[in-house]
C-alpha positions in Angstrom: 0.0 0.0 0.1 1.3 3.5 -1.1 2.1 5.9 1.9 -0.5 8.3 2.7 0.5 11.8 1.6 -0.6 14.6 3.8 -2.7 17.4 2.3 -0.9 20.6 2.1 -1.4 23.3 4.7 -4.0 25.8 3.2 -3.1 29.5 3.8 -4.7 32.7 3.0 -2.7 35.9 3.1 -4.8 39.1 4.2 -2.9 42.5 3.7 -3.9 45.6 1.9 -0.5 45.7 0.2 -0.3 43.8 -3.2 3.4 43.5 -2.7 3.2 41.8 0.7 0.5 39.4 -0.6 2.6 38.4 -3.7 5.8 38.2 -1.6 4.3 35.9 1.1 2.6 34.0 -1.5 5.7 33.3 -3.6 7.8 32.4 -0.5 5.2 30.0 0.9 4.3 28.4 -2.3 8.0 27.4 -2.7 7.3 24.8 0.1 5.8 21.6 -1.1 3.7 21.1 2.0 2.1 24.7 2.0 -0.5 26.1 -0.5 -1.5 29.9 -0.4 -5.0 29.2 -1.8 -6.1 32.9 -1.9 -5.2 36.3 -0.8 -7.3 39.5 -0.1 -7.2 43.1 1.4 -9.3 43.8 4.4 -12.5 44.7 2.8 -12.7 41.4 0.9 -11.3 39.1 3.6 -14.3 37.5 4.9 -15.9 36.6 1.6 -12.4 34.9 0.6 -12.2 33.0 3.9 -15.7 31.8 3.8 -14.9 30.5 0.1 -11.5 29.1 1.0 -11.7 27.9 4.4 -7.9 27.8 5.1 -6.0 26.1 7.7 -3.9 29.3 8.5 -4.6 32.9 8.1 -1.8 35.6 7.9 -3.7 38.7 8.7 -2.5 42.2 8.5 -3.6 44.3 11.5 -3.8 47.6 10.1 -5.8 48.1 6.8 -7.9 50.7 5.4 -11.5 49.9 4.8 -11.5 47.0 7.5 -8.8 46.3 9.8 -7.2 42.9 11.0 -8.8 42.9 14.4 -12.3 43.4 13.0 -11.7 40.5 10.6 -10.3 38.5 13.5 -13.4 39.2 15.6 -15.6 37.9 12.8 -13.7 34.9 12.3 -14.3 33.9 15.9 -17.9 35.1 15.8 -18.7 32.7 12.8 -17.0 29.8 14.7 -14.5 29.0 11.8 -11.7 26.7 12.5 -8.8 28.8 11.2 -5.5 29.5 13.0 -4.7 33.2 12.8 -1.3 35.0 13.0 -1.4 38.6 13.0 1.0 40.5 10.4 2.2 44.0 11.3 5.0 46.5 11.0 4.2 47.7 14.6 4.9 45.9 17.9 2.4 48.2 20.2 1.2 46.5 23.2 -2.2 47.8 22.5 -2.4 45.7 19.4 -0.9 42.7 21.0 -3.4 42.8 23.7 -6.4 42.9 21.1 -5.1 40.4 19.1 -4.4 37.8 21.9 -7.8 38.7 23.3 -9.4 37.8 19.9 -7.6 34.5 19.8 -4.6 35.1 17.7 -2.1 32.3 17.7 0.9 34.5 16.6 2.0 38.0 16.2 4.6 38.6 13.4 6.3 41.8 12.2 6.5 41.9 8.5 10.2 42.0 8.3 10.4 38.5 9.8 13.1 36.4 7.8 11.5 35.1 4.7 13.5 31.8 5.3 11.6 31.4 8.6 8.1 31.8 7.1 7.4 28.3 6.0 8.3 26.7 9.5 6.2 29.3 11.2 3.3 28.2 9.2 3.8 24.7 9.9 4.3 25.4 13.7 0.8 27.4 13.4 -1.0 24.5 11.7 0.4 22.1 14.4 -1.3 24.0 17.1 1.8 26.0 18.2 2.1 29.7 18.7 4.7 32.2 17.0 5.9 35.5 17.9 8.6 37.8 16.6 11.2 38.6 19.3 10.2 42.1 19.7 6.6 41.0 20.4 7.9 38.2 22.5 9.5 40.9 24.8 6.2 43.1 24.8 4.1 39.9 25.9 6.4 39.0 28.6 6.4 42.8 30.0 2.7 43.5 29.4 0.9 40.1 30.2 2.9 38.3 33.0 1.3 40.7 35.5 1.2 39.8 39.1 -1.4 37.1 39.8 -4.5 38.5 41.7 -6.2 35.1 42.5 -8.4 35.0 39.5 -6.2 32.9 37.2 -5.8 30.5 40.2 -9.4 30.2 40.6 -9.9 29.6 36.8 -7.0 26.9 36.7 -8.6 25.2 39.9 -11.6 24.5 37.7 -9.7 22.1 35.5 -9.4 18.6 35.8 -6.0 16.9 36.3 -5.7 15.8 32.7 -6.7 19.3 31.5 -4.0 20.9 33.8 -1.4 18.5 32.4 -2.3 19.4 28.9 -2.3 23.2 29.8 1.2 22.8 31.2 2.5 21.4 28.0 0.5 24.2 25.9 2.2 26.8 28.1 5.5 25.5 27.3 4.9 26.0 23.6 4.2 22.3 22.4 2.1 21.5 19.3 -0.7 19.4 19.5 1.3 16.4 18.2 4.0 17.1 20.8 1.5 17.4 23.6 0.0 13.9 22.5 3.4 12.3 22.5 3.7 13.4 26.0 0.5 12.4 27.5 -0.3 9.4 25.0 -3.1 11.0 23.4 -4.0 11.6 19.5 -3.4 15.0 18.3 -7.1 15.2 17.7 -8.0 14.1 21.3 -5.5 16.9 22.5 -7.1 19.4 20.4 -10.6 18.6 21.7 -9.1 18.9 25.4 -7.7 22.2 24.5 -11.1 23.6 23.2 -12.5 22.4 26.6 -9.7 24.2 28.4 -10.1 27.5 26.5 -13.8 27.4 27.2 -13.4 26.9 30.9 -10.7 29.7 31.2 -13.0 32.1 29.1 -10.3 32.8 26.6 -10.3 32.6 22.8 -6.6 31.4 22.0 -3.8 29.2 23.2 -1.5 32.3 24.1 -4.0 33.7 26.6 -4.5 30.2 28.1 -0.7 29.7 28.5 -0.5 33.3 30.1 -3.2 32.3 32.7 -1.2 29.2 33.5 2.0 31.1 33.8 0.4 33.7 36.2 -1.2 31.0 38.3 2.2 29.4 38.9 1.0 26.1 37.0 4.1 26.1 34.8 6.3 26.9 37.9 4.9 24.1 40.0 5.3 21.6 37.0 9.0 22.5 36.8 9.4 21.9 40.4 8.1 18.3 40.1 10.4 17.3 37.3 
């Protein structure tokens, strides 16, 4: 029997600049396991996403007509199962906050090394999170605020299995990597993570990981290793 060939990762690039759309498409389509199935600006984004139903969306945050945060909110409101990474030339804390609250799984500045883009898309598709270095510093500075009790109470509402998965999620592992650690299939891990996000009242993995960090769950897990 011939080996099963995995379907390419379907990507849509949304940006108001044609040069960015063309450049990202050219770079990503050079990878044999990635297919940029469509591009759009902010105004046409929702129609394109509805038709294409991609696995990964690279979404510009500042666009005339309709900005990326508005598009991200509608993606979540419609319940579409798409992993979204924000593209920007800025690393403003305000934009990071809004994107993370909206469930973004990554935040990339547009001058990211083109050679890294295919692997970043693979990471996103596998359930991982990606941040440009400047954005990572802003996340650490702006989101790892002192715990006030709310995060601990949220984590206490999880089952032991869910806490275990949340720890691995907080370490940045993909669904497949988490599955290997806890002896579950990636699909089962994904289902657990959906439940965890619902219980924590957040839209995305990054927000869940930050709750785990603030509640001391990651620190406690390190202490038992």
